[in-house]
Backbone as CSV, one residue per row, in Angstrom:
resi,resn,N_x,N_y,N_z,CA_x,CA_y,CA_z,C_x,C_y,C_z
1,MET,1.155,-1.377,0.109,-0.290,-0.332,-0.265,0.930,1.097,0.011
2,VAL,2.150,0.929,0.478,2.573,2.308,0.883,2.987,2.251,-0.143
3,ARG,4.104,1.334,-1.305,4.357,2.223,-3.068,3.491,2.450,-3.229
4,VAL,2.063,1.745,-3.572,1.921,2.439,-4.218,0.794,3.804,-4.216
5,ARG,0.982,4.693,-3.305,0.713,5.876,-2.665,1.700,6.669,-3.119
6,ILE,3.419,6.425,-3.053,4.096,6.653,-3.273,3.906,7.381,-5.350
7,SER,3.860,6.051,-5.305,3.761,5.981,-7.239,2.740,7.696,-7.418
8,GLN,1.383,7.217,-6.957,0.543,8.361,-6.934,1.091,9.457,-6.618
9,VAL,1.875,10.016,-6.076,2.401,11.111,-5.531,3.335,11.671,-6.513
10,GLY,4.264,10.434,-6.635,5.523,11.099,-7.693,4.724,11.067,-9.035
11,LEU,3.373,10.420,-9.721,3.035,10.385,-10.748,2.217,11.952,-11.156
12,ALA,1.861,12.267,-9.925,1.358,13.869,-9.685,1.835,14.687,-9.701
13,ALA,3.709,14.076,-9.425,3.843,15.463,-9.262,4.554,15.846,-10.769
14,GLY,4.979,14.960,-11.604,5.333,14.813,-12.913,4.302,15.521,-13.590
15,VAL,2.887,14.956,-13.652,1.983,15.886,-14.146,2.228,17.618,-14.376
16,ALA,2.296,17.588,-12.969,2.074,19.095,-12.386,3.641,19.396,-12.312
17,ALA,4.740,18.898,-12.929,5.914,20.192,-13.544,6.184,19.853,-15.362
18,LEU,4.813,18.836,-15.784,4.749,19.147,-17.121,3.800,20.708,-17.524
19,ALA,2.779,20.805,-16.592,1.742,21.744,-16.787,2.875,22.807,-16.238
20,CYS,3.333,22.544,-15.343,4.517,23.899,-15.463,5.145,24.386,-16.503
21,THR,5.376,23.319,-17.120,6.708,23.429,-18.170,5.512,24.360,-19.521
22,VAL,4.228,23.921,-20.059,3.547,24.194,-20.826,3.102,25.612,-20.356
23,ALA,3.057,26.057,-19.285,2.250,27.069,-18.745,3.488,28.149,-19.362
24,ALA,5.084,27.828,-19.120,5.566,28.333,-18.873,6.102,28.819,-20.764
25,CYS,6.005,27.990,-21.805,6.243,28.513,-22.879,5.307,29.152,-23.116
26,GLY,3.799,29.099,-23.474,2.802,29.698,-23.387,2.755,30.882,-23.131
27,ALA,3.584,31.412,-21.701,3.653,33.003,-21.313,5.266,33.395,-22.291
28,ALA,5.723,32.935,-22.502,7.222,33.495,-23.334,6.559,33.762,-25.055
29,ASN,5.373,32.487,-25.314,5.229,32.888,-26.643,4.422,34.008,-26.657
30,THR,3.516,34.209,-25.876,2.687,35.204,-25.799,3.387,36.679,-25.305
31,ALA,4.529,36.494,-24.560,5.352,37.950,-24.533,6.472,38.232,-26.019
32,GLY,6.066,37.123,-26.950,7.469,37.204,-28.145,6.564,38.791,-28.590
33,PRO,6.132,38.899,-29.319,5.078,39.935,-30.211,5.289,41.646,-30.027
34,GLN,5.374,41.349,-28.634,6.072,42.877,-28.258,6.705,43.789,-28.618
35,PRO,8.028,43.012,-28.696,8.985,43.837,-29.406,8.463,43.820,-30.694
36,SER,7.967,43.357,-31.856,7.412,44.154,-32.590,6.263,45.089,-32.793
37,THR,5.938,45.247,-31.403,4.708,46.477,-31.462,5.924,47.732,-31.423
38,THR,6.747,48.063,-30.694,8.073,49.323,-30.879,8.543,48.839,-31.867
39,THR,9.062,48.030,-32.460,9.176,48.120,-33.793,8.639,48.558,-35.235
40,SER,7.482,48.861,-34.784,6.256,48.725,-35.717,6.201,50.524,-35.430
41,THR,6.250,51.186,-34.368,6.163,52.574,-33.581,7.349,53.196,-34.567
42,ALA,8.117,52.777,-34.443,10.144,53.245,-34.666,9.209,53.651,-36.315
43,ALA,8.853,52.728,-37.201,8.697,52.789,-38.408,7.752,53.713,-38.231
44,SER,7.322,54.152,-38.054,6.005,54.992,-38.065,6.710,56.458,-38.110
45,SER,7.340,56.502,-36.911,8.519,58.016,-36.962,9.448,58.628,-38.033
46,THR,9.604,57.437,-38.765,11.087,57.245,-39.562,10.046,58.227,-40.332
47,THR,9.136,57.703,-40.843,7.979,57.841,-42.395,7.514,59.364,-41.812
48,GLU,7.134,59.747,-40.666,6.217,61.342,-40.941,7.770,62.515,-41.024
49,SER,9.225,62.022,-40.994,9.895,62.848,-40.903,10.133,63.185,-42.133
50,PRO,10.014,62.494,-43.012,10.417,63.386,-44.231,9.038,64.370,-44.613
51,ALA,7.895,64.219,-44.349,6.661,65.185,-44.531,7.471,66.836,-44.015
52,SER,7.601,66.092,-42.966,8.468,67.756,-42.061,9.759,68.378,-42.881
53,THR,10.325,67.864,-43.532,11.304,68.364,-44.296,10.984,68.322,-45.764
54,SER,10.084,68.214,-45.805,9.574,68.700,-47.295,9.037,70.044,-47.251
55,ALA,7.865,70.456,-45.853,7.883,71.670,-45.824,8.351,72.659,-45.673
56,THR,9.730,72.111,-44.983,10.267,73.543,-44.983,11.090,73.819,-45.807
57,THR,11.111,72.925,-47.060,12.202,73.335,-48.342,11.288,74.129,-48.902
58,THR,9.857,73.553,-49.204,9.023,74.570,-49.860,8.769,76.039,-49.533
59,VAL,9.137,76.505,-47.929,9.115,77.859,-47.670,10.678,78.540,-48.360
60,GLN,11.721,77.612,-48.245,12.765,78.233,-48.763,12.492,78.369,-49.770
61,GLN,12.051,77.700,-50.726,12.268,77.922,-52.496,11.073,79.173,-52.359
62,GLY,10.044,78.975,-51.888,9.149,80.314,-51.872,9.754,81.686,-51.583
63,ALA,10.797,82.120,-50.611,11.325,83.311,-49.735,11.912,83.904,-50.722
64,PRO,12.862,83.709,-51.759,13.758,84.533,-52.865,12.753,85.864,-53.398
65,PRO,12.000,85.485,-53.951,11.096,86.267,-54.544,10.829,87.795,-53.631
66,VAL,10.140,87.167,-52.134,10.389,88.404,-51.571,10.875,89.828,-51.173
67,ALA,12.863,89.037,-51.544,13.707,89.301,-51.045,14.113,90.492,-52.053
68,GLN,13.913,90.182,-53.078,14.068,91.058,-54.725,13.401,92.181,-54.637
69,SER,13.524,92.812,-54.564,13.623,94.688,-54.573,14.511,95.452,-54.240
70,GLY,14.332,96.657,-54.105,15.104,97.871,-53.860,15.290,98.382,-54.790
71,ASP,16.766,98.221,-55.414,17.300,98.321,-56.793,16.674,98.791,-58.557
72,GLY,16.559,100.222,-58.897,15.104,100.118,-60.251,16.130,99.896,-60.872
73,GLY,17.733,100.314,-61.162,18.720,100.120,-61.927,18.416,100.928,-62.836
74,LEU,18.529,100.608,-64.315,18.654,102.177,-65.393,17.128,102.825,-65.185
75,CYS,17.202,104.464,-65.099,16.396,104.882,-65.062,15.558,105.580,-66.670
76,LYS,13.988,104.507,-66.299,12.962,104.235,-67.355,12.774,105.729,-67.937
77,SER,12.462,106.053,-69.149,11.892,107.344,-69.453,10.403,107.537,-68.248
78,SER,9.486,106.544,-68.232,8.684,106.729,-67.113,8.442,107.225,-65.599
79,ASP,10.338,107.039,-65.310,11.156,107.229,-63.752,11.465,108.782,-63.884
80,LEU,11.062,109.233,-64.902,11.916,111.092,-65.905,10.728,111.670,-65.827
81,LYS,11.386,112.830,-65.384,10.839,114.751,-65.934,11.275,115.248,-66.679
82,LEU,11.241,116.002,-68.010,11.993,116.886,-68.993,11.931,118.031,-68.731
83,SER,12.621,118.572,-68.429,12.652,120.385,-68.655,14.122,121.195,-69.251
84,ILE,14.085,122.310,-69.917,15.154,122.863,-70.209,15.663,124.176,-69.530
85,GLY,16.244,124.530,-69.372,17.413,125.361,-68.399,17.576,126.360,-69.441
86,GLN,17.984,127.569,-68.759,18.533,129.052,-69.439,20.216,128.453,-69.382
87,GLY,20.469,128.949,-70.786,21.909,129.271,-71.207,22.840,130.051,-71.811
88,ASP,23.493,129.896,-71.932,24.265,130.860,-72.773,25.102,130.710,-74.153
89,ALA,24.626,132.259,-74.961,24.982,131.965,-76.121,26.585,132.339,-76.577
90,GLY,26.750,132.098,-77.835,28.571,132.155,-77.880,28.204,131.625,-79.874
91,ALA,28.945,132.440,-80.564,29.664,132.245,-81.400,28.324,131.329,-82.586
92,GLY,27.139,132.425,-82.450,25.715,131.836,-82.925,24.901,130.104,-82.417
93,THR,25.509,129.534,-81.090,24.988,128.933,-80.501,24.030,129.415,-79.508
94,VAL,23.695,127.997,-79.313,22.966,128.426,-77.361,23.387,127.414,-76.849
95,TYR,23.566,127.257,-75.571,23.964,126.009,-75.337,22.755,125.817,-73.924
96,ARG,21.902,125.063,-73.886,20.918,125.221,-72.833,20.860,123.637,-72.075
97,PRO,21.104,123.591,-70.966,20.638,122.144,-70.211,19.444,121.225,-70.443
98,LEU,19.659,120.087,-71.039,18.040,119.401,-70.487,18.440,118.655,-69.106
99,VAL,17.315,118.997,-68.795,17.358,118.293,-67.077,16.556,117.033,-67.157
100,PHE,17.176,115.909,-66.498,16.263,115.304,-66.000,16.062,114.793,-64.560
101,THR,15.004,114.855,-64.328,14.473,114.579,-63.268,14.015,113.359,-62.851
102,ASN,14.475,112.702,-61.892,13.740,111.452,-61.044,12.340,111.563,-60.087
103,VAL,11.410,111.378,-60.770,9.822,111.480,-60.077,9.482,109.843,-60.337
104,SER,10.314,109.122,-59.538,9.933,107.790,-59.365,9.981,107.623,-57.652
105,ASP,9.925,106.803,-57.174,9.713,106.731,-56.001,11.082,105.520,-55.146
106,HIS,11.749,105.450,-56.562,13.131,104.816,-56.583,14.159,104.613,-57.348
107,THR,15.702,104.530,-56.267,16.658,105.335,-56.983,17.052,104.591,-58.625
108,CYS,17.474,105.704,-59.451,17.711,104.782,-60.483,19.277,105.829,-61.088
109,THR,19.780,104.804,-62.226,21.220,104.895,-62.343,21.342,105.606,-64.439
110,ILE,21.658,106.704,-64.533,21.511,107.335,-65.942,22.922,107.870,-66.339
111,GLN,23.216,107.022,-67.865,24.374,107.554,-68.009,24.343,107.349,-69.514
112,GLY,25.537,108.357,-70.237,25.576,108.623,-71.375,24.686,109.656,-72.792
113,PHE,24.872,109.687,-73.933,24.042,110.351,-74.628,22.566,110.341,-74.658
114,PRO,21.548,111.540,-74.065,20.280,111.037,-74.786,20.270,111.582,-76.240
115,GLY,19.223,111.190,-77.103,18.491,111.095,-77.835,17.874,112.428,-78.365
116,VAL,17.808,113.446,-79.205,17.357,114.786,-79.674,17.276,115.143,-80.338
117,SER,15.480,115.607,-80.594,15.650,115.708,-82.232,14.454,117.061,-81.948
118,TYR,14.174,117.527,-83.285,13.381,118.874,-83.529,12.058,117.752,-83.981
119,VAL,10.512,118.619,-82.685,9.702,118.179,-83.640,8.717,118.638,-84.085
120,GLY,8.007,118.887,-85.039,6.556,119.753,-85.363,5.773,119.405,-85.883
121,GLY,4.428,120.818,-86.233,3.250,120.109,-86.337,2.519,118.661,-85.793
122,ALA,0.777,118.752,-85.181,0.423,118.503,-84.497,0.903,117.166,-84.640
123,ASP,0.771,116.438,-85.520,1.564,114.773,-85.589,2.989,114.759,-85.012
124,GLY,3.517,115.993,-84.753,4.939,115.411,-84.296,5.933,114.475,-85.003
125,HIS,5.835,115.310,-86.412,7.238,114.812,-87.027,8.431,115.530,-86.868
126,GLN,9.591,114.587,-87.055,10.769,115.149,-86.992,10.794,116.249,-87.927
127,VAL,11.876,117.420,-87.243,12.476,118.193,-88.038,14.223,118.313,-87.928
128,GLY,14.484,118.396,-89.536,15.809,117.937,-89.966,16.592,116.522,-88.982
129,GLN,17.715,116.946,-89.492,18.157,115.731,-88.468,18.973,115.788,-86.997
130,PRO,19.146,114.848,-86.427,18.895,114.417,-84.253,20.242,115.358,-84.488
131,ALA,20.167,115.642,-82.833,21.497,116.179,-82.663,22.658,114.886,-82.779
132,VAL,23.828,115.674,-82.759,25.226,114.898,-83.042,25.478,115.105,-81.690
133,ARG,26.434,113.724,-81.149,27.286,113.507,-80.076,28.550,114.391,-80.074
134,VAL,28.393,115.125,-79.175,29.874,115.686,-78.763,30.565,115.568,-77.758
135,GLY,31.872,115.105,-77.631,32.772,114.416,-76.324,32.243,113.510,-76.072
136,ALA,33.115,112.769,-74.594,33.176,111.409,-74.851,32.210,111.707,-73.646
137,LYS,32.199,109.974,-73.567,30.578,109.790,-72.832,30.957,109.408,-71.153
138,GLY,30.184,109.893,-70.405,30.407,110.340,-68.939,30.242,109.053,-67.984
139,PRO,30.800,108.957,-66.493,30.147,108.035,-65.929,28.763,108.072,-65.523
140,ALA,28.534,106.975,-65.138,27.287,106.749,-64.653,26.526,107.920,-63.425
141,VAL,25.094,108.352,-63.328,25.119,108.914,-62.605,23.837,108.406,-61.752
142,THR,24.042,108.846,-60.820,22.650,107.814,-59.695,21.670,108.642,-58.946
143,LEU,20.872,108.924,-59.557,19.368,109.975,-59.239,18.923,108.885,-57.858
144,ASN,18.249,109.912,-56.703,17.334,109.200,-56.006,16.341,110.111,-55.851
145,LYS,15.145,109.832,-55.530,13.751,110.396,-56.345,14.292,111.751,-55.788
146,GLY,13.729,112.781,-56.933,13.644,114.166,-56.911,14.943,115.044,-57.537
147,GLN,16.128,113.942,-57.652,17.803,114.495,-58.157,17.781,114.272,-59.528
148,THR,18.467,115.431,-60.239,18.691,115.530,-61.351,19.805,115.637,-61.780
149,ALA,19.904,115.320,-63.467,20.976,114.562,-63.923,20.740,116.040,-65.294
150,SER,21.600,116.195,-66.181,21.588,116.976,-67.368,22.207,116.715,-68.433
151,ALA,21.867,117.363,-69.440,22.882,116.950,-70.556,22.649,118.088,-71.636
152,ALA,24.081,118.885,-71.864,23.925,120.344,-72.542,23.690,120.063,-73.578
153,ILE,22.570,121.032,-74.415,22.342,120.777,-76.092,23.138,122.372,-76.907
154,GLY,23.544,121.672,-77.546,23.814,122.960,-78.345,22.610,123.559,-79.739
155,PHE,22.230,124.335,-79.635,21.300,125.148,-80.552,21.656,125.892,-81.218
156,VAL,22.148,125.962,-82.792,22.592,126.557,-83.577,21.655,127.491,-84.297
157,ASN,21.749,128.871,-84.573,21.128,129.255,-84.972,20.899,128.918,-86.939
158,VAL,19.788,129.303,-87.147,19.219,128.692,-88.480,19.638,129.551,-89.126
159,GLN,19.425,130.832,-88.794,18.953,131.982,-90.112,20.793,131.900,-90.445
160,ASN,21.808,131.174,-89.824,22.549,131.446,-90.262,23.182,130.188,-91.353
161,PHE,22.906,129.637,-91.946,22.366,128.577,-92.981,21.594,129.186,-93.945
162,ASP,22.089,128.968,-95.133,21.511,129.502,-96.502,19.759,128.869,-96.463
163,THR,18.477,129.862,-96.798,17.416,129.787,-96.253,17.051,128.740,-97.611
164,VAL,17.344,128.328,-98.579,17.131,127.322,-99.861,17.172,125.917,-99.298
165,THR,18.668,126.168,-98.805,19.579,125.044,-98.303,18.998,124.382,-96.924
166,CYS,19.027,125.220,-96.203,17.837,125.037,-94.378,16.306,124.597,-94.554
167,GLN,15.672,125.288,-95.520,14.440,125.033,-95.776,14.064,125.287,-94.041
168,PRO,14.120,126.404,-93.490,13.092,126.572,-92.337,11.401,125.826,-91.992
169,GLN,11.558,125.793,-90.518,10.421,124.930,-90.497,10.085,125.455,-88.670
170,PRO,8.779,125.421,-89.112,8.245,125.576,-87.034,8.943,124.455,-86.074
171,VAL,9.267,124.871,-85.261,9.559,123.442,-84.142,8.786,123.799,-83.109
172,ARG,8.085,122.853,-82.564,7.663,123.164,-81.411,7.654,122.856,-79.913
173,GLY,9.081,121.531,-80.181,9.407,120.953,-78.951,10.578,120.283,-78.830
174,LEU,11.186,119.414,-78.610,12.015,118.309,-78.754,11.758,117.311,-78.123
175,ARG,11.768,115.911,-79.019,12.014,114.366,-78.351,12.963,113.631,-77.788
176,VAL,13.056,113.604,-77.192,14.254,113.480,-76.131,13.762,111.210,-75.605
177,TYR,15.279,110.898,-76.201,14.853,109.689,-75.596,16.364,109.422,-74.550
178,PRO,16.034,108.939,-73.170,16.621,108.856,-72.427,17.615,107.707,-73.127
179,PRO,19.249,108.044,-72.484,20.370,106.700,-72.333,19.729,105.107,-72.551
180,GLN,19.413,104.702,-73.097,19.389,102.890,-73.574,17.577,102.894,-73.392
181,GLU,17.055,103.278,-73.870,15.852,103.909,-73.515,14.918,103.772,-75.209
182,THR,13.877,103.105,-75.321,13.511,103.025,-76.575,11.754,103.730,-76.931
183,ALA,11.299,104.160,-75.066,10.013,105.566,-75.359,10.528,106.991,-75.224
184,SER,9.981,107.357,-76.048,10.429,108.761,-75.784,9.811,110.021,-74.956
185,LEU,10.547,111.141,-74.598,9.277,112.003,-73.849,9.869,113.474,-74.758
186,PHE,8.910,114.141,-74.563,8.596,115.627,-75.151,9.114,116.957,-74.233
187,VAL,9.698,117.677,-75.012,9.694,118.860,-74.221,9.027,120.037,-74.789
188,ASP,8.478,120.857,-73.991,8.284,122.358,-75.085,9.006,122.841,-75.574
189,MET,9.301,123.580,-76.349,10.201,124.790,-77.166,10.218,125.107,-78.230
190,SER,9.572,126.574,-78.203,9.313,126.871,-79.822,10.965,128.155,-80.066
191,THR,10.629,127.094,-81.106,11.922,127.660,-82.453,11.495,127.443,-83.949
192,THR,13.264,127.437,-84.326,13.073,127.063,-85.946,13.954,126.319,-85.905
193,GLY,13.672,125.189,-86.791,14.821,124.532,-87.041,14.881,124.448,-88.786
194,CYS,15.879,123.187,-89.657,16.038,123.448,-91.049,15.306,122.078,-90.928
195,GLY,14.810,121.810,-91.889,13.573,120.753,-92.135,15.065,119.881,-93.451
196,ASN,15.906,120.378,-93.753,16.521,120.592,-95.143,17.338,119.300,-93.599
197,ASP,17.842,117.987,-94.446,18.620,116.907,-93.464,20.501,117.005,-94.083
198,LYS,20.128,117.689,-95.168,21.956,117.960,-95.655,22.553,119.516,-95.783
199,ILE,22.277,119.892,-94.393,23.337,121.095,-94.029,24.231,121.203,-93.754
200,PRO,24.828,122.351,-94.291,26.773,122.242,-94.000,26.280,122.456,-92.327
201,GLY,26.295,121.554,-91.509,26.543,121.730,-90.151,25.254,121.093,-89.558
202,ASP,25.381,121.706,-88.035,25.292,120.703,-87.161,23.830,121.714,-86.376
203,GLN,22.404,121.571,-87.069,21.477,122.433,-86.023,21.652,121.964,-84.393
204,LEU,21.898,120.907,-84.093,21.456,120.420,-82.933,22.712,119.316,-82.198
205,THR,23.264,119.504,-81.365,24.422,119.134,-80.432,24.184,118.713,-79.364
206,VAL,25.046,116.970,-78.254,24.197,117.207,-77.107,25.579,116.134,-76.730
207,LYS,26.049,116.990,-75.864,27.186,116.224,-74.485,26.576,115.349,-73.377
208,SER,27.472,114.446,-72.990,27.033,113.269,-72.057,26.529,113.781,-71.090
209,ILE,25.410,112.850,-70.258,24.720,113.542,-69.119,25.765,113.641,-67.578
210,VAL,25.815,114.337,-66.933,26.251,114.607,-66.290,25.479,115.485,-64.802
211,LYS,26.053,115.368,-63.773,24.603,115.521,-62.116,24.563,116.356,-62.166
212,GLY,23.419,116.748,-61.514,22.855,118.281,-61.266,22.174,118.595,-62.716
213,SER,21.860,120.524,-62.825,21.227,120.606,-63.302,21.650,122.240,-64.710
214,ASN,22.693,121.870,-64.300,23.391,122.800,-64.859,24.581,122.466,-65.810
215,ALA,24.387,121.323,-66.810,25.483,121.060,-67.614,26.255,122.555,-68.642
216,GLN,26.930,121.864,-69.306,27.514,123.561,-69.630,28.380,122.585,-71.369
């Protein structure tokens, strides 16, 4: 009887040990997927990072146009107002400054010779040959708002030419092209010019633009 009881106890202990082993394996299998969850979270964070970087790059690409402003570059015809100053006569020619005033809201630069010619009639047709350049091209002149530059214009007394050769015509003003501009400006000035392009001399001369309003 004693041996039978011992065997039953031993058998029970073996079953208990086996059950414990199975339970331990089940617990191990249950804990196994947890690292997989951590890995999935890390991958999600990595996926979101490029989206933030892309947004930052887009803002930087849009920034340059905002920074581009300020310098007005060369003076355009629309930036300028014209006037004729007083001058001095000499040897049959009157020299008067053609004054350019910056009426824009920005700084601009002007340099060289303006294109100048007489105009007449309601249609603004050109009278005779345009002004001939005299002297060398001067340095650039920077004009802030309200500042002036000028070019000396020589007006020859056309009465000194033979009437038949000159073919005198009334002039109502000057057509002026600022340097490197294709849009013209007009300034009133009543006088007489030679309608003939082939006169023995120049009815108009122009010097390079200088700073200020008293070009000579």
